[in-house]
C-alpha positions in Angstrom: -21.8 -23.4 1.7 -20.1 -23.3 -1.4 -18.6 -20.8 -4.0 -21.1 -20.4 -6.8 -18.8 -18.0 -8.6 -16.0 -15.3 -8.6 -16.6 -11.9 -10.0 -14.2 -8.7 -10.9 -14.5 -5.3 -11.0 -11.7 -3.2 -12.7 -11.9 0.6 -12.4 -9.7 3.6 -13.4 -9.6 5.2 -9.9 -8.9 9.3 -11.2 -9.6 11.3 -14.1 -9.9 9.9 -17.3 -8.7 10.7 -20.5 -11.9 12.6 -21.4 -12.1 13.9 -18.2 -15.4 12.1 -17.9 -17.1 8.5 -17.3 -16.8 6.0 -20.0 -14.2 7.3 -22.0 -12.4 5.1 -24.3 -10.2 2.2 -23.1 -6.6 1.6 -23.2 -5.7 -0.8 -26.6 -3.8 1.2 -29.3 -2.6 3.4 -26.6 1.3 4.5 -26.7 2.8 2.0 -23.8 4.7 5.1 -22.6 1.5 6.9 -21.9 -0.8 4.4 -20.2 -1.1 5.8 -17.0 -2.7 8.9 -16.4 -1.4 11.6 -13.8 -3.3 11.1 -10.6 -4.9 7.7 -11.4 -4.3 4.2 -10.6 -6.1 0.4 -11.2 -8.3 -0.6 -8.2 -9.4 -4.1 -8.7 -12.2 -5.5 -6.6 -13.6 -9.1 -6.0 -16.8 -10.7 -5.2 -17.2 -14.3 -4.4 -20.9 -15.7 -4.4 -21.7 -18.8 -2.2 -25.1 -21.0 -2.9 -25.9 -19.6 0.7 -26.8 -16.1 -0.7 -23.6 -14.7 1.4 -21.6 -12.6 -1.0 -18.1 -11.8 0.0 -15.6 -8.7 -1.2 -12.0 -8.3 -1.6 -9.7 -6.3 -3.1 -6.6 -7.2 -5.6 -3.2 -4.9 -6.0 0.2 -5.7 -7.4 -0.7 -5.4 -11.1 -4.8 -5.1 -11.3 -5.3 -5.7 -15.1 -3.2 -8.8 -14.7 -4.6 -9.9 -11.5 -7.8 -10.1 -13.0 -6.9 -12.4 -15.9 -5.0 -14.3 -13.0 -8.8 -14.8 -11.2 -10.4 -15.7 -13.7 -7.9 -18.9 -14.2 -8.3 -19.8 -10.9 -11.9 -19.5 -10.6 -12.9 -23.2 -11.8 -10.4 -24.8 -9.0 -12.5 -22.8 -6.4 -16.1 -23.7 -7.5 -17.5 -25.8 -5.3 -15.0 -24.9 -2.4 -16.2 -24.6 1.3 -15.1 -20.9 1.7 -15.2 -21.0 5.5 -11.9 -23.4 5.0 -10.2 -20.0 4.5 -6.4 -21.2 5.1 -7.3 -24.2 2.6 -8.4 -22.2 -0.2 -5.0 -20.0 0.4 -2.7 -23.5 0.0 -4.7 -24.3 -3.1 -4.3 -21.2 -4.8 -0.6 -21.3 -3.8 0.2 -24.7 -5.0 -2.0 -23.7 -7.8 0.1 -20.9 -8.9 3.6 -22.8 -8.2 5.0 -23.1 -11.6 4.3 -19.2 -12.3 6.0 -17.8 -9.3 6.4 -18.3 -5.5 6.7 -15.3 -4.1 5.8 -12.5 -6.7 3.0 -9.9 -5.8 1.1 -10.8 -8.7 0.6 -14.3 -6.8 0.1 -12.0 -3.5 -2.4 -9.9 -5.1 -4.4 -12.7 -5.9 -4.4 -14.4 -3.0 -5.1 -11.5 -1.4 -8.3 -10.6 -2.9 -10.1 -14.0 -2.5 -8.6 -14.4 0.9 -9.9 -11.0 1.4 -13.5 -12.3 0.4 -13.2 -15.2 2.5 -12.6 -13.2 5.6 -15.8 -11.2 4.5 -17.9 -14.1 4.1 -16.9 -15.9 7.2 -17.8 -12.6 9.1 -21.3 -12.0 7.3 -22.1 -15.7 7.7 -21.5 -15.4 11.4 -22.5 -12.2 11.8 -19.7 -10.8 13.9 -17.1 -8.0 12.2 -13.8 -9.5 10.8 -11.4 -8.0 13.9 -13.7 -10.7 16.0 -12.7 -13.8 14.2 -8.7 -12.2 14.6 -9.0 -12.3 18.4 -10.8 -9.1 19.1 -10.4 -5.7 19.0 -7.6 -3.8 21.1 -9.0 -0.5 19.8 -12.1 1.4 18.5 -9.9 4.0 16.1 -7.0 3.5 14.3 -4.9 6.3 13.8 -3.8 7.5 10.1 -1.5 9.3 8.2 -1.6 11.4 4.9 1.0 12.7 2.2 2.1 16.3 1.9 5.4 17.8 0.4 4.4 21.3 1.1 4.1 23.2 4.3 0.9 24.5 3.3 -0.7 21.4 2.6 0.6 19.9 5.7 -0.8 22.9 7.9 -4.0 22.1 6.1 -3.5 18.1 7.1 -2.6 19.1 10.3 -6.1 21.3 10.9 -8.4 18.3 9.9 -6.7 16.3 12.1 -3.9 14.2 10.9 -0.8 14.3 13.7 1.2 12.1 11.1 2.3 13.4 8.0 4.8 11.6 5.1 7.0 13.4 2.9 7.3 11.1 -0.6 10.8 12.0 -2.0 14.2 10.6 -3.5 12.6 8.6 -5.8 11.6 11.5 -8.6 11.0 14.5 -6.1 14.3 16.1 -5.7 15.9 18.3 -2.7 14.4 15.9 0.1 16.3 17.7 2.9 15.0 21.1 2.3 11.5 19.7 1.6 11.9 17.9 5.0 13.3 20.9 6.5 10.4 23.4 5.4 7.6 20.9 6.6 9.5 21.0 10.3 9.4 24.8 10.2 5.9 24.8 9.8 4.8 22.3 12.0 6.6 22.4 14.6 7.2 19.2 16.7 3.5 18.5 17.4 3.0 16.6 14.4 5.5 13.7 13.4 6.8 13.4 9.9 8.1 10.1 8.2 10.3 10.3 4.6 9.2 7.9 2.2 12.2 7.8 -0.3 10.5 4.7 -2.5 13.0 2.4 -2.8 15.1 3.5 -6.2 17.9 1.5 -7.3 19.7 4.7 -8.2 19.8 5.8 -4.4 22.9 3.5 -3.3 23.5 2.5 0.3 26.0 4.6 0.6 23.9 7.6 -1.0 21.1 6.6 1.3 23.2 6.9 4.2 24.3 10.4 3.7 20.3 11.3 3.3 19.8 9.7 6.2 22.7 11.3 8.5 21.4 14.6 6.7 17.9 14.0 8.2 18.5 13.2 11.6 18.1 16.7 13.1 14.2 16.8 11.9 13.6 14.0 14.2 11.7 11.6 11.8 9.2 8.9 12.8 10.8 6.7 9.5 12.5 6.8 6.9 11.1 4.5 4.4 12.3 2.4 1.5 15.8 4.6 1.5 16.9 1.5 -1.0 15.7 -0.5 -3.5 13.6 -4.0 -1.9 15.9 -6.2 -3.7 18.9 -5.0 -2.1 18.4 -6.9 1.4 22.3 -7.1 2.6 22.1 -3.2 1.9 19.8 -1.9 4.5 22.2 -3.6 7.4 24.5 -0.4 6.0 21.8 1.8 5.8 20.7 0.5 9.7 24.1 1.0 11.2 24.3 4.6 9.6 21.5 6.5 11.0 19.4 6.9 14.2 16.3 7.0 12.1 13.7 4.2 12.6 14.2 2.5 9.5 10.7 1.2 7.4 10.1 -1.1 4.2 8.0 -4.0 2.7 5.2 -2.5 0.7 6.9 -4.0 -2.9 7.3 -7.8 -1.2 4.2 -10.0 -0.3 3.7 -12.8 2.3 5.2 -13.5 5.7 8.4 -15.2 3.2 8.8 -12.0 1.6 8.8 -10.1 4.7 10.4 -12.5 7.0 14.4 -11.3 6.2 13.4 -7.7 7.0 12.0 -8.6 9.9 14.3 -11.3 11.8 17.3 -9.9 10.7 16.4 -6.5 12.3 16.8 -4.2 9.2 13.4 -2.5 9.7 11.6 -0.9 13.0 8.6 -0.5 11.0 7.4 -3.3 8.5 4.7 -2.2 5.8 2.8 -4.7 4.2 0.9 -3.6 1.7 -2.7 -4.4 2.4 -3.6 -5.3 -1.4 -0.7 -8.0 -2.4 1.3 -9.0 1.1 -1.4 -12.2 0.4 -4.5 -10.9 2.7 -5.8 -10.9 6.2 -4.5 -13.9 6.5 -0.9 -13.3 5.6 -1.2 -9.9 7.2 -1.7 -11.5 10.6 1.0 -13.9 10.0 3.4 -10.7 9.3 2.1 -9.0 12.5 3.0 -11.6 14.4 6.5 -12.0 13.1 6.9 -9.1 13.7 6.0 -8.7 17.1 7.9 -11.6 18.2 10.8 -9.3 16.8 9.5 -6.1 18.2 8.9 -4.4 15.2 5.4 -2.0 14.4 3.0 -2.6 11.6 2.3 0.5 9.3 0.3 -1.1 6.3 1.0 0.9 2.8 -2.1 1.4 0.9 -1.0 4.6 -1.0 -2.3 2.9 -4.5 -5.0 1.2 -3.1 -8.6 1.7 -3.2 -11.4 1.8 -0.2 -12.1 -2.3 0.3 -8.4 -2.8 1.3 -8.7 0.0 3.6 -11.6 -1.3 5.5 -9.4 -4.6 5.6 -6.3 -2.8 7.1 -8.8 -1.2 9.9 -9.5 -5.2 11.0 -6.1 -6.0 11.2 -5.1 -3.2 12.9 -7.8 -3.2 15.7 -7.0 -6.8 16.3 -2.8 -6.7 16.6 -1.0 -5.2 19.6 1.7 -3.7 17.6 -0.2 -1.5 15.0 1.5 1.6 14.7 -0.7 3.8 12.1 -2.4 3.4 8.7 -1.4 5.0 5.3 -4.8 7.2 3.7 -4.9 9.4 0.8 -7.9 10.9 1.2 -7.5 14.0 -1.0 -6.2 11.9 -4.4 -9.5 11.4 -6.0 -13.2 12.9 -5.6 -14.6 9.1 -6.4 -13.2 7.2 -4.0 -16.1 8.2 -1.6 -18.7 7.2 -3.6 -16.8 4.0 -4.6 -17.7 2.5 -1.3 -20.8 1.9 1.0 -20.3 3.3 3.4 -17.2 5.7 3.4 -15.3 6.0 6.3 -14.5 9.6 7.5 -11.4 10.3 9.2 -11.8 12.2 12.8 -8.9 14.0 14.8 -6.4 12.0 12.5 -8.0 8.2 12.9 -10.5 6.3 11.3 -13.1 4.4 13.5 -13.3 0.6 13.4 -15.8 -0.9 11.4 -18.5 -3.0 13.4 -20.8 -4.9 11.0 -20.8 -8.1 9.9 -17.7 -9.4 7.7 -15.8 -6.1 6.6 -18.8 -4.1 6.8 -18.5 -2.6 3.4 -19.8 -3.1 -0.5 -18.4 -1.2 -3.8 -21.2 0.6 -6.2 -20.9 -1.2 -9.1 -22.7 0.7 -11.1 -20.2 4.0 -10.2 -17.4 1.3 -10.5 -18.7 0.6 -14.2 -18.6 4.3 -15.4 -14.7 4.4 -14.6 -13.4 1.2 -17.1 -9.2 0.7 -16.9 -7.3 3.0 -19.2 -3.5 0.8 -18.0 -1.7 1.5 -14.7 2.2 1.7 -15.9 4.1 4.9 -16.1 8.1 5.6 -15.9 9.6 7.3 -12.6 10.8 10.8 -13.5 13.7 9.9 -11.5 15.0 6.8 -13.6 15.9 8.7 -16.5 19.6 8.4 -17.8 21.6 11.5 -17.0 20.9 12.8 -21.0 17.4 11.8 -20.6 17.1 9.4 -23.6 16.1 6.2 -21.7 15.0 5.1 -18.5 17.2 3.0 -16.4 16.6 0.7 -13.8 20.4 1.0 -12.8 22.1 4.2 -12.2 23.7 7.2 -9.9 22.5 9.5 -8.5 23.4 13.0 -9.7 23.4 16.6 -8.2 24.4 15.3 -5.2 24.6 18.7 -4.2 21.6 19.9 -4.3 19.7 16.4 -3.7 21.2 16.5 0.5 21.2 20.3 0.9 18.6 21.6 3.6 18.9 25.0 1.4 18.7 23.5 -1.8 21.8 24.9 -3.2 23.8 23.1 -5.6 27.1 23.4 -3.6 29.7 20.4 -4.2 30.5 17.6 -2.1 
């Protein structure tokens, strides 16, 4: 069996500028207005073979850039035997060395192709991907959703979710007050996690103080408390709190996650299913994590439904699977993008049992939503005078940020 073609499908997942499909694309738009509120880009890839078997994958990291990168790589992969997944991965890694070895763009390219190759292999052998990964440990995978208000959290609980994540710190103000409200509404029958988004304007000393302020609420984890490029800072946060720490969504591959795991800086590792390097790399990350008593909770907050299928196969086959992120209320088109669309029950998704990944995209539906861009500036990045976004800045309004009652009191 040989690879004969590689095709990409880039779409805007979410509202279009006109509110309708087939709206005008991005050229000529102001750079500050290229991402629509509540939307993102999804990039799917299909690999065709001379045996008539087609595999599907999904890439993330910077989807519009990844589409071009895959087109660059395609001539190198035509004629390769798709059954030799690791050999192809090694070839890709060598080919992109000159462009950077550890970035999420390279990781995203590798992810989509690797995912599609596992899909081909499963279809060729008429077995699910989880069976190729060592077999199934569970028939359903626990999932969590996002909620920043008590009302939405209660709705999620009533729909069966047993884990809720509150996103704050990177741009959402008053995280302690929000968590206090969630805990009061939910009691202790539902786990609460907090995602701070790793902003560089949340220094280790501030993140440590925030962690201590959140300790009374018995969090499942505190996610990305500081920027991922401040590895040493994680030690300061780790030493300051008893809350389990989680991180890892903004790096790729086992080498990108290695320091967090080996140095004992996190209790939960969160590789992004669209840019970690594919199912192959995710399996390696999970094995390294298992050896260091670290649980796996893949990130998928910005991803489409094909990556979700890949995560289900991985989570079904590893012993240290914890819980999978799922934002099922982000866009009504999500369910129409994928066939079949997995439906959660009692806070879990069923593990697919069809050959390969067990899914496909509706190509006609995807084509109706062309990309409009995928960049935006977080609110928390603005300078103190609001004039310009800054990557490096200090946390202001500290009293309101660290307070549980929302009062802007002094320190």
